[in-house]
N, C-alpha and C positions, 0 to 999 in steps of 0.2 A: 669926495674920495670914496672909492669902493670899500665896502666892509663885508666880511663873511658872516652869514647867519648859520649857526651850527644846529645840528639835531639836538633839541632840548631834552633835559632829564625831567620828565613830567610826573614821575612818581618815584618814591624812595627805592623801589626795586627795579626800575627800568634800566636796562642795559642796551637795548636797541629799539628802534621804532619803525613802523611801516607808514608810508605816506598813503593815506586812504584817498585823498583828493586834493588837488591844487585849486585854489580859488583865484590865483593870478597866473598869467603866462609871461614868458620872456618878452620884455619890451613894455610891460604895463607899468604905469605909475603906481607907487605904493606909498601910503601915508601911515604915520604912527597910529596903531590901533586897528588897521585893516587886517582882516583874517587872510593870512597867506596860504595856509593849508590845514587839512584835517589829518591828525597823526594818531595812529593806533598804537597804544602802549600795551603793557602787560595787563592793564586793568580796565581801560576804557578808550574810546575814540574821542579825542579832544581837539578843539579849535586852537590853532597857534597864531597869535597876533604878532604883527611887526612892531618892533620897538624903535624903528627909525623911518625916515622918509627917503625916497629915492626911486630909481627905476630898477625893475627886476632884470638883472643882466645875465643870470645863470641859475639853472635848476640842477642841483647836484644829486637829487634822489627823485627818480621818476615815480609816477603814481603806481602803487602796488609793490614797489621795491622796499627792501629793508636796509637800514644803515645803523651803525653803532652810534651811541650818544657821543656828541662832539664832532661827528663827521660833518662835512660841508653840506648843508641843506640847500642853501641858496646864496647868491651874492647880490647885494644892492649897491647902487652907485649912480653916477651920472650917465646920461645917455651917450653911447659911443665910447665909453671909457674902456681901456685895455685892462683885462683882468688876468692875463696869462701868468704873470709873475705871482699874483695872489693865489691862483689855483695851485701852483707848484709849492709855494711856501706853506699854505694853510691846509693842505690835504691831510686827512686823518683816516686811519684804516676803517673800512666799513665791511659789512657782511652782506653782499648783494644776495637777494633771494632769487630763487628760480622763478621763471615766468609763471604767473598765476593761472591755474586752470580755469576753463570757463564753466566748470561744474558749479552748482550752487552751494552755498553754505548749508550745513545740515539744519533741519528744523529741530527746535529744542524738544527733546523727549526725555523721559526718565532714563531710557537706555538706548544706546546707538543701534541702528539697524545692522543686520548681518552684512559683512563686507562683500560676500560672494553671491548675493541674491541677484539673479538676472533682472534687469529693468528695461522695459521697452523704451527706445529712444524716440524723441519727438522728431517730426518731419523737419528737414533742414530748411531754414529761412535765412535771409540775408542778415548778417551781423556786422556791425562796425566795431573794430578793435583798435586800441591805441598801439603805438609803436612797439610796446613791449609784449603785445599779444593779449593784453587784458581787455575784456569787453567793457566798452564805455557805458557807464550807467551812474545815475545820481545815487548818493547814499540812501535816500529815502526809497528809491526804486529797488536797491539791493536788499534793504531791510524787508520790504513787503514781499519780494520774490523769495527770500529766505523763509519767511513765515508760511508762504503758500507752497513751498517746495517747487518753485518754477526755475527751470534752467535758463539763465540769462542768455546763453548761446542760442536759444530757440526763439528769442523775442526780437521783433523788428523795432528799432528805435526811431522815434519821430522827433526827437529833440534836436538841438543844435549840433550839426555835424553827425547826425545819426545816433546821438546819445540816447540811451534808454531812460525814460522818465516815468513818473508815477502812473500817468494815464495808460502807458504802454503795458504795464504789468496788470493794471486793473481790467483792461480790455482783452488781455491775452486769453486765447482759447487753445488748449493743447490739441494737436492733430495726431491721430493714430498713425503708426508706421507698420504696415503689414509685414515687411521684411523682418524688422526687429522682433515683432510678436512671434513670427514663425521660428526665429532663432531661439527665443526664450522657451517655446514649447519643446523644441528639439533638444533642450538641455545645454545650450551654448553657455560656456562660462563667461561671467562678466564681473567687473569690479570697478571701483572708482577710488582715486587717491586724492586726498585733500591736504593742502599745505597747512602745517601746524601754525596756529595763530600765536602772537606774542603772549597772549593771556595763558593759553594752554602750555606753552613752553615754561613759563614761570610757575604755573601750578604744578607741573610735573617735577620741576627742580626742587621747589620748596617742600612739597609733600614727601619726595624721596629723602631729602635731607632730614625731615622730621621723623619719618618712619624708621629709617636706618640709623639715625643719629641719636634719637631719644629712646630710652628703654621704656616702651609702653607696657602697661598692664591695665586690666579691665575689671570694672565692678558693675554688676547689673542688679537692679532693684525693681520690683513690681509694685505699682501704686494703685490703690483703690480710688477710682475717679468719680464715684457716686456723688460725693459732696461738691466736687469741682463742677460737675455737670449741672447740679441744681443751682450752685452759686452763679455760674455763667448765665443761666436763664434769668435769674433775678437781677443781675447787673445789667444785662442787655435790655430788660424791660424798663429799668430805671433810667437808662441813659439814651433811650431812643431819640433820634434815628441812628446814633452811633452804635457800633457793635464791637465787642471784643471776641477774640478767638482763644482757643485753648493754648495756642502758641504764645499769645500775650500773657496768659496766666503763667506759663512755664518760664518766660523771660523774667517776669516780676518775682516769682518764687525763687528762681535762681539767684537773682540780684540780692534779695533780702537774705537768703541763706549764705551768700558769699560774704556779706558784712559780718556774719558770725563765725566765718571760717577763713580768715585772711591767708592761712597757709595754702589754701586751694586757689585763692585769687592772687596768684604769684607768677613770676617769670624766671626762667633759667637764663642767666647772662654770662655763663662761662665761669668766671672767677667769683661771681656773686649771685645771690638769689634776691630778686626784688619782690617784696611783699607790698601790694598796692592797697592803699586806704580807700581809693575811689573804685567804683565798680562800673566798668565799660563792657557791655555784653555784645560780642560779635554774633551775627545771625547769618548763617550760610544761606545764600540764595542761588538757585540754579539759573544759569544763562546759557546761551547757545554754545559757547566755547568751554564751559566748565562751571566753576563756582566763584562767586564774589562774596565777600563778607563785610557788609555794612555794619557799623557799630552804633549801638544805642548807648550813648554816654550818660553816666550817672543814673543808670536804670533803676537803682534802688529807690531814688527819690521821686520817680515819675509814676503817676497813676496809670492803670492799665489802658485807659482810653487814649492817653498821650502816647504810650508805647505802641499801640495799634496804629495810630495815625503816622507815627514816625517810620515804623517798619514798612507800612504800605507805600509811603512816599519813596523811601530809599530802594525798596524792591523794584518799583517801577523804573526808577532811574537806572538801576543795575541792568535791567533787561533791555533798556533803550541806550545803553552805553553812555549815560549821562552822569553816572556817579563820580563824584570828585574824590581825589586821593585823600583829602582830609576826612572824608566820611567813611573811610575804610581803615583808619589808623587809630591806635591807642587801645585796642581791645585787651582786656585782662582775663577774659574767659570767653569760650565760644560754644554756641548751641547749633547742632545740626538736626533738623526735624524732617523725617521722611514719613511721618504719620499720614500726611495727606495722600501719599501714594500707596497706602495700605501695607507698608512695611511694619511688621510687628516688633522686630528686634534687629539691631545691627551695631557694629563698632565703627567709630570714626577716627581719622588720623588727626593728631594734635595740630592745631594751627599756631605756629610759632609767632611770638615768643611765649604764648600761654603755656601753663603747666598742665592744663586739662581742657578737654572738650567733652560735651555731653551729647550723646545720640538719643533722640527721642522717637519712639515708635508710635503706632496708631493705637487708639482705644479699642479694646476687644471685649465683646460680650461673651461671657463664659460662666460656667458654674463655679461658685465660690462658697466657702464655708463661713457662715456668720452665726455666732451664738450656738454652735453645734448643729446648725441646719444648713443643708445645701440649697442655695438660692441663686438666682441669676444676678451676676455682678458685671461691672465694667472696670477693666483694669488697663493700665498702660505701663510698658516697660521702658526704663531708661538705662543706658550704659555709659558709665563715666570712664573715659580713657585718660590715664594719668601718666605723667612723666615721673618715673621712679627716682630721678635725681632730685626732685623737688617734693613730691607728695608720696607718702607711705600709705599702705593699705588702710590702716586705722584712721588716718586723717581723711582720706577719700570717703571711707564708709560713714564717718561722722557727718560729713557734708551731705551725703545722700539721705541720711536719716532726717536731717533738718529740712532738706528739700521735700522729702516725702510728707513730713508733718504739715508743711505749708500747703501742698497740693491737696492733701486729704482734709484739711481744715483751712480753706482760703481766707476766712475772716481773721486768722492769726497774722496774715501778712499786713493787715492794717494796724494791728496792735503793736507789732515790733518795729 
């Protein structure tokens, strides 16, 4: 008997999903455990496996289309079975997306490129598109094309049915287009529009709710990093070939400080405030569509080398859209570090349900006063964004003082 397969809820915040690719087509035999499709959620692209046996009789959401959770994704049953009544009875409202443009996804950069900058268009080449206008390409080919900034519409596919595959991207050579170049020189206006991804939609909604719903205030402190720099060199010399970064030291110092300041390691829950005994530190990671926040759980109990390995692994998963929902849940505090981009100081928006987020800047070489003398020093600024419903100024300041103590004397992290 035919059964409906509905769009699954693959994360706690997922409201709709996009079918990135179907692994089966209508008429194919499907067994329990077979991958039916790849679904893009608000957090990652995940494989969706079948929970039953049967023949794929109907596809309810085509590749590239968006549908609400619980909409009809597919119908499985016996070959030749009539499913008209099932479609009428089981239909759920969906939110179909506009046809996907053939422009490539943006390459990940610290800041987006200007929208109105004229760009020469590649010479036209034959392209095979699916019925909904979407260029046919494998997920790997799309990923490589995005990294290299290649327009899939300009690539000739050699795969099955003209599908663009990995070797097509790797062997692609852009061709100049004299006409478009002339138009650019002449000042012809140009732009591109890109469909908002599920991840970007949720990031926009959650950060807007946080910024306009939680009364933020900010506390900035400057930290002398001389001892931290010396300690890092000594630690890395002792644990070769493993290495720790300043970010690992920040995570560890934060976690140990939070154990001493549970009022900061807290969450606003509306009618209650939750004070967490455990310390789970979220670490913001930049990806193509925005930010993901993998969580280092029980960070206070982990050595810096273990924190380094865990953050590297989860950051790699995040950039490859392989991070699982359970790896992004349970944070009690969040760190956003833009020091590697040369940013000296900034403020961050609180990551709900946390009461605080700490923005970390780069280490700056500058003149400082020590023992009445002006000498060359190295300092780092951090800014704590606080939800005033949970954390008061004195409470946040006390936490920063403890954090500063640990960063300026890293050996104390081991003693406490």
